[in-house]
KOLTORDO-24354 format. One record per atom (N, C-alpha, C): x, z, y; residue in three letters. Coordinates in Angstrom, 3 decimals. Each point is the difference from the previous one (the first is absolute). Layout:
% residues N
x->X, z->Z, y->Y, type->Ala
...
% end
This chain:
% residues 75
x->0.844, z->0.005, y->-1.093, type->Met
x->-0.786, z->0.003, y->1.058, type->Met
x->0.838, z->-0.065, y->1.227, type->Met
x->-0.338, z->-0.732, y->1.079, type->Thr
x->0.912, z->-0.153, y->1.081, type->Thr
x->-1.046, z->0.659, y->1.158, type->Thr
x->0.737, z->0.763, y->0.823, type->Thr
x->-0.693, z->0.618, y->1.128, type->Thr
x->0.593, z->-0.698, y->1.162, type->Thr
x->-0.893, z->-0.058, y->1.016, type->Thr
x->0.356, z->-0.597, y->1.207, type->Thr
x->0.541, z->1.218, y->0.907, type->Thr
x->1.289, z->-0.247, y->0.465, type->Pro
x->0.609, z->1.123, y->0.843, type->Pro
x->-0.723, z->-0.020, y->1.386, type->Pro
x->-0.193, z->1.380, y->0.393, type->Arg
x->-0.705, z->0.292, y->1.345, type->Arg
x->0.975, z->-0.473, y->1.077, type->Arg
x->-0.625, z->-0.394, y->1.021, type->Leu
x->0.793, z->-0.386, y->1.309, type->Leu
x->0.777, z->1.178, y->0.485, type->Leu
x->1.026, z->-0.043, y->0.288, type->Leu
x->0.804, z->0.890, y->0.523, type->Leu
x->0.163, z->0.046, y->1.473, type->Leu
x->-1.188, z->0.231, y->0.657, type->Ile
x->0.057, z->-0.081, y->1.496, type->Ile
x->-0.861, z->1.458, y->0.324, type->Ile
x->0.430, z->0.189, y->1.251, type->Leu
x->-0.789, z->1.177, y->0.620, type->Leu
x->-1.509, z->-0.514, y->0.502, type->Leu
x->-0.916, z->0.609, y->-0.630, type->Pro
x->-1.291, z->-0.413, y->0.565, type->Pro
x->-0.345, z->0.457, y->1.478, type->Pro
x->-0.865, z->-0.532, y->0.523, type->Gly
x->-0.441, z->0.500, y->1.459, type->Gly
x->1.172, z->-0.503, y->0.953, type->Gly
x->0.137, z->0.858, y->1.250, type->Gln
x->0.885, z->-0.274, y->0.828, type->Gln
x->1.133, z->1.140, y->0.218, type->Gln
x->0.986, z->-0.028, y->-0.764, type->Pro
x->1.009, z->1.117, y->0.283, type->Pro
x->0.735, z->-0.117, y->1.125, type->Pro
x->0.511, z->1.091, y->0.537, type->Gly
x->0.797, z->0.057, y->1.193, type->Gly
x->1.421, z->-0.584, y->-0.198, type->Gly
x->0.713, z->-0.208, y->0.940, type->Ala
x->1.271, z->-0.805, y->-0.067, type->Ala
x->0.951, z->0.883, y->-0.864, type->Ala
x->0.134, z->1.233, y->0.092, type->Lys
x->0.992, z->0.750, y->-0.859, type->Lys
x->-0.469, z->-0.066, y->-1.395, type->Lys
x->-1.188, z->0.297, y->-0.314, type->Leu
x->-0.320, z->-0.030, y->-1.414, type->Leu
x->0.128, z->-1.534, y->-0.515, type->Leu
x->-0.411, z->-1.045, y->0.673, type->Arg
x->0.333, z->-1.166, y->-0.497, type->Arg
x->1.357, z->-0.461, y->-0.186, type->Arg
x->1.011, z->0.343, y->0.891, type->Ala
x->1.289, z->-0.177, y->0.022, type->Ala
x->0.682, z->0.861, y->-1.253, type->Ala
x->-0.452, z->1.189, y->-0.343, type->Ala
x->0.529, z->0.663, y->-1.128, type->Ala
x->-0.514, z->-0.669, y->-1.239, type->Ala
x->-1.292, z->-0.374, y->-0.123, type->Phe
x->-0.459, z->-0.756, y->-1.094, type->Phe
x->0.702, z->-1.247, y->-0.323, type->Phe
x->0.394, z->-0.814, y->1.115, type->Glu
x->0.682, z->-1.199, y->-0.261, type->Glu
x->1.534, z->0.169, y->-0.418, type->Glu
x->0.482, z->1.114, y->0.042, type->Gln
x->1.275, z->0.077, y->-0.297, type->Gln
x->0.069, z->0.513, y->-1.512, type->Gln
x->-1.088, z->0.239, y->-0.535, type->Met
x->-0.054, z->0.289, y->-1.378, type->Met
x->0.029, z->-1.251, y->-0.832, type->Met
x->0.559, z->0.231, y->-1.434, type->Asp
x->-0.121, z->-1.032, y->-0.898, type->Asp
x->-1.358, z->0.007, y->-0.605, type->Asp
x->-0.354, z->-0.933, y->-0.884, type->Arg
x->-1.273, z->-0.376, y->-0.560, type->Arg
x->-0.432, z->1.521, y->-1.001, type->Arg
x->0.977, z->0.630, y->-0.594, type->Asp
x->-0.359, z->1.064, y->-0.840, type->Asp
x->-0.178, z->1.264, y->0.935, type->Asp
x->0.852, z->-0.045, y->0.964, type->Glu
x->-0.258, z->1.284, y->1.028, type->Glu
x->-1.243, z->-0.142, y->0.734, type->Glu
x->-0.302, z->-1.210, y->0.316, type->Arg
x->-1.397, z->-0.171, y->0.691, type->Arg
x->-1.219, z->0.510, y->-0.875, type->Arg
x->0.177, z->-0.516, y->-1.291, type->Ser
x->-1.100, z->0.389, y->-0.869, type->Ser
x->-0.193, z->1.456, y->-0.099, type->Ser
x->1.010, z->0.842, y->-0.346, type->Ala
x->0.152, z->1.375, y->-0.069, type->Ala
x->-0.554, z->0.742, y->1.289, type->Ala
x->0.402, z->-0.662, y->1.076, type->Phe
x->-0.303, z->0.622, y->1.346, type->Phe
x->-1.519, z->-0.074, y->0.224, type->Phe
x->-0.443, z->-1.123, y->-0.166, type->Leu
x->-1.472, z->-0.346, y->0.022, type->Leu
x->-0.666, z->0.843, y->-0.682, type->Leu
x->0.227, z->0.250, y->-1.362, type->Asp
x->-0.872, z->0.978, y->-0.770, type->Asp
x->-0.027, z->1.205, y->0.697, type->Asp
x->0.881, z->0.544, y->0.690, type->His
x->0.016, z->1.409, y->0.622, type->His
x->-0.629, z->-0.182, y->1.355, type->His
x->0.350, z->-1.054, y->0.715, type->Leu
x->-0.663, z->-0.123, y->1.257, type->Leu
x->-1.508, z->-0.130, y->0.144, type->Leu
x->-0.553, z->-0.745, y->-1.013, type->Leu
x->-1.301, z->-0.055, y->0.065, type->Leu
x->-0.732, z->0.947, y->-0.945, type->Leu
x->0.634, z->0.981, y->-0.495, type->Ala
x->-0.687, z->1.093, y->-0.755, type->Ala
x->0.134, z->1.330, y->0.795, type->Ala
x->0.193, z->0.913, y->-0.602, type->Asp
x->-0.151, z->1.443, y->0.734, type->Asp
x->1.443, z->0.694, y->-0.023, type->Asp
x->1.123, z->-0.936, y->-0.163, type->Thr
x->1.288, z->0.761, y->0.334, type->Thr
x->0.153, z->0.586, y->1.268, type->Thr
x->0.396, z->1.026, y->0.223, type->Pro
x->0.135, z->0.756, y->1.454, type->Pro
x->0.739, z->-0.927, y->0.959, type->Pro
x->-0.488, z->-0.294, y->1.129, type->Ala
x->0.829, z->-0.701, y->1.023, type->Ala
x->1.234, z->0.454, y->0.243, type->Ala
x->0.075, z->1.325, y->0.022, type->Glu
x->1.505, z->0.727, y->0.437, type->Glu
x->0.907, z->-0.512, y->-1.177, type->Glu
x->-0.360, z->0.028, y->-1.319, type->Trp
x->0.914, z->-0.361, y->-1.002, type->Trp
x->0.503, z->-1.441, y->0.266, type->Trp
x->-1.126, z->-1.003, y->0.207, type->Leu
x->0.355, z->-1.346, y->0.116, type->Leu
x->0.972, z->-0.222, y->1.247, type->Leu
x->-0.297, z->0.864, y->1.244, type->Ser
x->0.833, z->-0.149, y->1.011, type->Ser
x->1.460, z->0.405, y->-0.337, type->Ser
x->0.104, z->1.081, y->-0.673, type->Asp
x->1.273, z->0.570, y->-0.414, type->Asp
x->0.765, z->-1.000, y->-0.764, type->Asp
x->-0.675, z->-0.682, y->-1.073, type->Leu
x->0.584, z->-1.119, y->-0.851, type->Leu
x->0.661, z->-1.104, y->0.724, type->Leu
x->-0.911, z->-0.600, y->1.032, type->Leu
x->0.433, z->-1.109, y->0.959, type->Leu
x->1.102, z->0.570, y->0.884, type->Leu
x->-0.071, z->1.140, y->0.492, type->Thr
x->1.085, z->0.317, y->0.869, type->Thr
x->1.295, z->0.270, y->-0.750, type->Thr
x->0.024, z->0.500, y->-1.245, type->Arg
x->1.238, z->0.300, y->-0.801, type->Arg
x->0.458, z->-1.383, y->-0.408, type->Arg
x->-0.730, z->-1.103, y->0.011, type->His
x->0.517, z->-1.509, y->-0.352, type->His
x->0.156, z->-0.691, y->1.163, type->His
x->0.074, z->0.536, y->1.255, type->Gly
x->0.494, z->-0.687, y->1.087, type->Gly
x->-1.031, z->-0.765, y->0.965, type->Gly
x->-1.353, z->0.217, y->-0.337, type->Thr
x->-1.032, z->-0.541, y->0.607, type->Thr
x->-1.100, z->1.015, y->0.523, type->Thr
x->0.268, z->0.756, y->0.991, type->Pro
x->-0.678, z->0.966, y->0.458, type->Pro
x->-1.493, z->-0.236, y->0.381, type->Pro
x->-1.130, z->0.456, y->-0.510, type->Val
x->-1.259, z->-0.185, y->0.269, type->Val
x->-0.671, z->1.443, y->0.017, type->Val
x->-0.419, z->0.447, y->0.995, type->Ser
x->-0.848, z->1.337, y->0.058, type->Ser
x->-1.067, z->-0.037, y->-0.760, type->Ser
x->-0.176, z->1.473, y->-0.413, type->Ala
x->-1.195, z->0.209, y->-0.836, type->Ala
x->-1.358, z->-0.296, y->0.882, type->Ala
x->-0.106, z->0.109, y->1.207, type->Ser
x->-0.907, z->-0.125, y->0.762, type->Ser
x->-0.536, z->-1.643, y->0.119, type->Ser
x->1.223, z->-0.772, y->-0.221, type->Thr
x->-0.216, z->-1.422, y->0.068, type->Thr
x->-0.666, z->-0.392, y->-1.329, type->Thr
x->0.392, z->0.749, y->-1.127, type->Ile
x->-0.616, z->-0.460, y->-1.168, type->Ile
x->-1.369, z->0.545, y->-0.079, type->Ile
x->-0.210, z->1.149, y->0.511, type->Arg
x->-1.488, z->0.540, y->-0.138, type->Arg
x->-0.965, z->-1.110, y->0.922, type->Arg
x->0.554, z->-0.403, y->1.094, type->Ser
x->-0.831, z->-0.890, y->0.907, type->Ser
x->-0.319, z->-1.216, y->-0.694, type->Ser
x->1.144, z->-0.657, y->-0.717, type->Tyr
x->-0.240, z->-1.210, y->-0.725, type->Tyr
x->-1.107, z->0.302, y->-1.056, type->Tyr
x->0.027, z->1.010, y->-0.813, type->Arg
x->-0.899, z->0.276, y->-0.881, type->Arg
x->-1.372, z->0.122, y->0.496, type->Arg
x->-0.216, z->0.578, y->1.081, type->Arg
x->-1.266, z->0.225, y->0.702, type->Arg
x->-0.565, z->-1.239, y->0.306, type->Arg
x->0.933, z->-1.123, y->0.316, type->Ser
x->-0.370, z->-1.248, y->0.565, type->Ser
x->-0.685, z->-0.912, y->-1.111, type->Ser
x->0.317, z->0.301, y->-1.349, type->Leu
x->-0.451, z->-0.879, y->-1.226, type->Leu
x->-1.337, z->0.249, y->-0.151, type->Leu
x->-0.544, z->-1.064, y->-0.387, type->Pro
x->-1.184, z->0.018, y->-0.684, type->Pro
x->-0.009, z->0.807, y->-1.385, type->Pro
x->-1.038, z->0.761, y->-0.194, type->Pro
x->-0.027, z->0.623, y->-1.459, type->Pro
x->0.378, z->-0.639, y->-1.033, type->Pro
x->-0.454, z->-1.545, y->-0.118, type->Glu
x->0.280, z->-0.722, y->-1.206, type->Glu
x->1.647, z->-0.297, y->-0.017, type->Glu
x->0.689, z->0.311, y->0.998, type->Ala
x->1.469, z->-0.290, y->-0.065, type->Ala
x->0.677, z->1.103, y->-0.566, type->Ala
x->-0.610, z->1.107, y->-0.030, type->Arg
x->0.629, z->1.189, y->-0.630, type->Arg
x->-0.089, z->0.083, y->-1.485, type->Arg
x->0.821, z->0.563, y->-0.554, type->Gln
x->-0.307, z->0.207, y->-1.510, type->Gln
x->-0.530, z->1.216, y->-0.386, type->Gln
% end
């Protein structure tokens, strides 16, 4: 059975910092990050992860982005 890979794009309209951080990731990193970003992983944890990897994005930016998404975009 073949599955269609999901598109590895940020839904909605992410801000410049979040978009830049996402664009610096490779395909596997994007997939893992999206799983957490669109779920309930704490924004502080994601912010810390991005900062430790050289692409600082604040937790408030992540929370604002999540609030802007329609419910169907969330996992």
